[in-house]
Legacy VTK file of the C-alpha trace (Angstrom):
# vtk DataFile Version 3.0
C-alpha trace
ASCII
DATASET POLYDATA
POINTS 323 float
84.885 81.310 113.475
83.427 81.343 109.928
80.324 83.457 109.353
77.244 81.291 108.822
76.422 80.822 105.131
72.741 81.431 105.825
73.644 84.851 107.261
75.804 85.644 104.232
72.944 84.642 101.945
70.648 86.959 103.904
73.187 89.784 103.709
73.391 89.349 99.925
69.904 90.878 99.802
70.878 94.038 101.676
74.400 95.006 100.831
75.478 98.631 101.137
75.800 99.602 97.487
75.319 103.361 97.510
75.070 106.019 100.203
73.476 109.443 100.503
73.893 110.773 104.033
72.979 114.442 104.063
74.483 116.495 106.821
77.879 114.813 106.734
79.454 117.161 104.200
80.208 117.174 100.492
79.872 113.685 99.038
82.660 112.185 96.922
82.088 108.702 95.499
85.033 106.361 95.055
85.132 102.813 93.778
84.488 101.380 97.245
84.440 104.261 99.729
82.049 107.197 99.783
83.692 110.214 101.373
81.830 113.015 103.117
84.112 116.014 103.379
83.804 118.361 106.319
86.138 120.929 107.863
89.553 119.349 108.534
88.048 115.860 108.615
86.056 113.524 106.449
83.746 110.602 107.072
84.543 107.467 105.064
81.644 105.083 104.513
82.996 101.754 103.296
80.417 100.161 101.020
80.124 96.526 99.937
81.086 97.375 96.352
83.908 95.321 94.854
86.204 96.770 92.210
88.201 94.645 89.776
90.216 95.966 86.835
89.310 99.477 88.100
85.599 98.725 87.523
82.892 98.191 90.151
81.662 94.686 89.345
79.068 94.156 92.102
78.780 93.792 95.870
79.976 91.265 98.433
78.032 90.754 101.673
79.726 92.122 104.823
82.717 93.286 102.786
82.508 96.898 103.925
82.420 95.871 107.574
85.463 93.623 107.121
87.478 96.251 105.255
86.708 99.075 107.656
87.516 97.089 110.781
90.601 95.407 109.322
91.929 98.790 108.184
91.453 100.074 111.733
93.402 97.072 113.046
96.280 97.741 110.666
96.284 101.493 111.307
96.796 100.774 114.994
99.366 98.045 114.362
101.502 100.205 112.053
101.187 103.437 114.009
104.831 103.163 115.125
105.929 102.704 111.490
103.987 105.595 109.950
101.360 108.122 111.073
97.862 107.600 109.701
94.678 109.604 109.303
92.270 107.565 111.484
90.380 109.422 114.232
87.544 107.058 115.165
85.364 104.139 114.012
81.772 105.047 115.008
80.123 102.260 112.974
81.207 98.908 111.473
81.205 100.534 108.013
82.415 104.026 108.948
85.697 105.731 109.808
86.212 109.382 110.685
89.602 110.563 109.461
91.786 113.648 109.209
91.633 115.606 105.970
94.870 115.365 103.959
96.330 116.648 100.715
96.400 113.205 99.115
99.215 112.559 96.643
98.095 111.913 93.033
99.998 108.603 92.929
99.314 105.155 94.369
102.401 103.564 95.884
102.285 99.876 94.944
104.708 97.510 96.655
105.356 94.158 94.970
107.192 91.227 96.502
106.315 88.586 93.906
106.035 88.226 90.140
102.272 87.839 89.900
98.991 89.386 88.720
96.218 88.845 86.166
95.452 92.396 84.988
96.709 93.829 81.717
99.034 96.158 83.643
100.371 93.642 86.193
104.069 92.921 86.577
103.549 89.293 85.509
101.696 90.296 82.340
104.554 92.649 81.432
107.173 90.001 82.200
105.336 87.307 80.249
105.272 89.424 77.093
109.010 89.981 77.371
109.338 93.441 78.930
112.826 93.808 80.387
111.808 96.578 82.785
108.727 97.410 84.810
108.100 100.858 86.274
111.782 101.615 85.762
113.042 98.436 87.466
115.176 95.967 85.504
113.675 92.485 85.891
115.965 89.431 86.094
115.578 86.688 83.513
114.302 83.190 84.228
111.692 83.926 86.892
108.496 81.889 87.122
104.978 83.177 87.649
104.288 83.850 91.347
108.002 83.641 92.209
109.420 85.909 94.886
111.274 88.897 93.456
114.920 89.344 94.491
113.770 92.350 96.514
110.463 94.187 96.961
109.817 96.816 94.310
107.913 100.085 94.508
105.890 100.297 91.279
103.733 103.441 91.416
100.613 104.046 89.363
98.694 107.130 88.371
95.218 107.594 89.806
92.710 107.241 87.007
89.397 108.996 86.908
86.381 106.836 87.650
85.858 104.427 84.741
89.451 104.709 83.504
92.420 102.501 84.335
95.425 103.303 86.513
98.712 103.558 84.620
101.965 102.018 85.917
104.750 104.617 85.897
108.374 104.857 86.961
109.909 107.106 89.583
111.377 109.245 86.800
107.974 109.625 85.105
106.280 110.614 88.365
108.836 113.355 88.895
108.960 114.473 85.240
105.175 114.872 85.136
105.265 116.992 88.275
102.992 114.606 90.164
105.333 114.451 93.162
108.655 116.158 93.824
111.827 114.100 93.972
112.260 114.714 97.686
108.651 113.803 98.479
108.806 110.686 96.297
111.875 109.503 98.173
110.116 110.038 101.501
107.110 108.085 100.230
109.355 105.294 98.976
111.074 104.918 102.339
107.728 104.864 104.152
106.204 102.354 101.688
109.100 99.927 102.086
108.887 100.175 105.886
105.132 99.527 105.888
105.512 96.596 103.499
108.222 95.004 105.652
105.994 95.335 108.718
102.997 93.923 106.867
104.918 90.969 105.448
106.405 90.123 108.845
103.010 90.133 110.570
101.357 88.162 107.754
104.112 85.552 107.978
103.485 85.195 111.715
99.819 84.468 110.864
100.597 81.826 108.232
100.079 84.143 105.264
102.179 85.741 102.543
101.600 89.415 101.762
102.523 89.278 98.075
101.792 92.894 97.177
99.830 95.907 98.330
99.213 99.568 97.582
99.322 102.641 99.773
97.512 105.968 99.591
99.617 108.719 101.129
98.940 112.359 101.860
100.336 115.412 103.593
98.743 116.927 106.674
98.809 120.647 107.443
102.275 120.322 109.031
103.766 118.669 105.931
103.955 115.244 107.582
103.512 112.282 105.249
100.486 110.307 106.451
98.922 106.968 105.445
95.334 107.305 104.212
92.430 105.217 102.930
93.283 101.680 104.095
96.266 99.483 104.934
96.875 95.814 104.082
93.231 94.874 103.535
92.126 92.167 101.051
91.044 94.973 98.701
94.414 96.698 98.531
96.594 93.625 99.050
97.219 90.144 97.701
97.404 87.443 100.373
98.391 83.808 99.870
98.449 80.924 102.325
102.082 80.250 103.225
101.324 76.552 103.551
101.129 75.222 99.993
102.859 78.138 98.272
106.059 76.223 97.425
104.085 73.287 96.067
101.918 75.540 93.889
105.052 77.249 92.564
106.740 73.927 91.787
103.642 72.613 90.005
103.053 75.799 88.049
99.719 76.433 89.759
98.222 79.482 91.439
98.831 79.877 95.196
95.671 79.617 97.249
94.578 83.212 97.771
92.726 85.043 100.523
91.686 88.276 98.797
89.595 89.607 95.925
91.864 87.850 93.419
89.267 85.069 93.602
86.696 87.414 92.049
89.163 88.623 89.380
90.006 85.067 88.389
86.344 84.074 88.236
85.601 87.011 85.940
88.509 86.100 83.655
88.128 82.307 83.604
84.338 82.020 83.667
83.254 85.130 81.771
86.357 86.298 79.887
85.987 89.730 81.461
89.092 91.908 81.996
87.599 95.315 82.665
86.245 96.342 79.289
82.537 97.059 78.900
79.732 96.170 81.288
80.793 93.563 83.868
78.795 90.317 84.096
76.629 89.877 87.217
78.252 88.032 90.110
76.237 84.943 91.166
75.419 84.668 94.856
77.693 81.646 95.227
80.644 83.734 94.022
79.691 86.639 96.286
79.378 84.345 99.309
82.671 82.566 98.631
84.369 85.948 98.297
82.800 87.026 101.608
84.134 83.885 103.300
87.632 84.797 102.148
87.352 88.385 103.366
86.153 87.160 106.769
88.921 84.573 107.007
91.514 87.226 106.141
90.182 89.372 108.980
90.227 86.509 111.467
93.645 85.231 110.422
95.275 88.637 110.584
93.636 89.953 113.751
93.324 86.679 115.688
89.736 87.677 116.504
86.349 86.302 115.463
84.472 88.494 113.016
80.939 89.371 114.096
78.890 90.569 111.122
76.277 93.164 112.021
73.086 91.933 110.343
71.090 95.117 110.912
70.167 96.981 107.694
73.209 99.227 107.207
71.709 102.602 106.280
69.476 103.124 109.366
72.231 101.750 111.604
74.796 104.185 110.170
72.362 107.099 110.536
71.772 106.208 114.161
75.475 105.728 114.971
76.391 109.021 113.332
73.496 110.923 114.899
71.873 111.743 111.565
68.174 112.318 111.027
66.275 109.396 109.539
LINES 1 324
323 0 1 2 3 4 5 6 7 8 9 10 11 12 13 14 15 16 17 18 19 20 21 22 23 24 25 26 27 28 29 30 31 32 33 34 35 36 37 38 39 40 41 42 43 44 45 46 47 48 49 50 51 52 53 54 55 56 57 58 59 60 61 62 63 64 65 66 67 68 69 70 71 72 73 74 75 76 77 78 79 80 81 82 83 84 85 86 87 88 89 90 91 92 93 94 95 96 97 98 99 100 101 102 103 104 105 106 107 108 109 110 111 112 113 114 115 116 117 118 119 120 121 122 123 124 125 126 127 128 129 130 131 132 133 134 135 136 137 138 139 140 141 142 143 144 145 146 147 148 149 150 151 152 153 154 155 156 157 158 159 160 161 162 163 164 165 166 167 168 169 170 171 172 173 174 175 176 177 178 179 180 181 182 183 184 185 186 187 188 189 190 191 192 193 194 195 196 197 198 199 200 201 202 203 204 205 206 207 208 209 210 211 212 213 214 215 216 217 218 219 220 221 222 223 224 225 226 227 228 229 230 231 232 233 234 235 236 237 238 239 240 241 242 243 244 245 246 247 248 249 250 251 252 253 254 255 256 257 258 259 260 261 262 263 264 265 266 267 268 269 270 271 272 273 274 275 276 277 278 279 280 281 282 283 284 285 286 287 288 289 290 291 292 293 294 295 296 297 298 299 300 301 302 303 304 305 306 307 308 309 310 311 312 313 314 315 316 317 318 319 320 321 322
């Protein structure tokens, strides 16, 4: 059931943009998640910030609630495929997780020749690159076409304000970011997760075109999935119905993720991640929120109930923190 537009308009006025919860541990601010590091565990507060081109470009109402709860759904669904770090979800915007030694590489799985960023596989292919992240690309493919097989295309993790860099397996190992043996373990796990995600998305009338995984090692040396899994922030979803027609006509598949915001920034404001981002109008923020909510409902088969209470006092209460 779609969230009422009037509620989304109301939530535009009180998005969770920044957090400062003393008593939770050392605060680490990411693009979307604020981490509070304690002993052997951390508290992840998922804000409503939206990041495009590795830049925070604004907020989307209810986004943090959708991401946090959809990640929890996927963590449970893929538990038999790979262990994950989730311990509990004490609030719509909060997850308590195990502390890991997170690998300094993002493991990006791509099933289609697509993307709008300067470092995307489509951008590289369009300018004539014969390889991408060490993979030889076949000739004659069209934009948004399915690749002959899914590819693991890792990226470095840039500091805040910088851009991630696509790299090959050989470069990851040569730079000492990850050992050969550990990379191969991560590759096997990433392919297994992507297969599971694509299969479930297909059963829900969606195409999981690409995604990225954060992986880490626990204190036993086990490779564990961290951060989030298969959410609209870390993944590109298309409607299966209409994909073939869009491909035949040379159009963009109808998307159900933050690609809508990226495309608006590029087409309406000419923004690709350099300089100060233009403000997002409420109509763009609300349309993006609708897509996040629909992704949640499509994938989980459950109605999404947005909590309209102001987020900061609610989080303090649910975590037992002083006001």
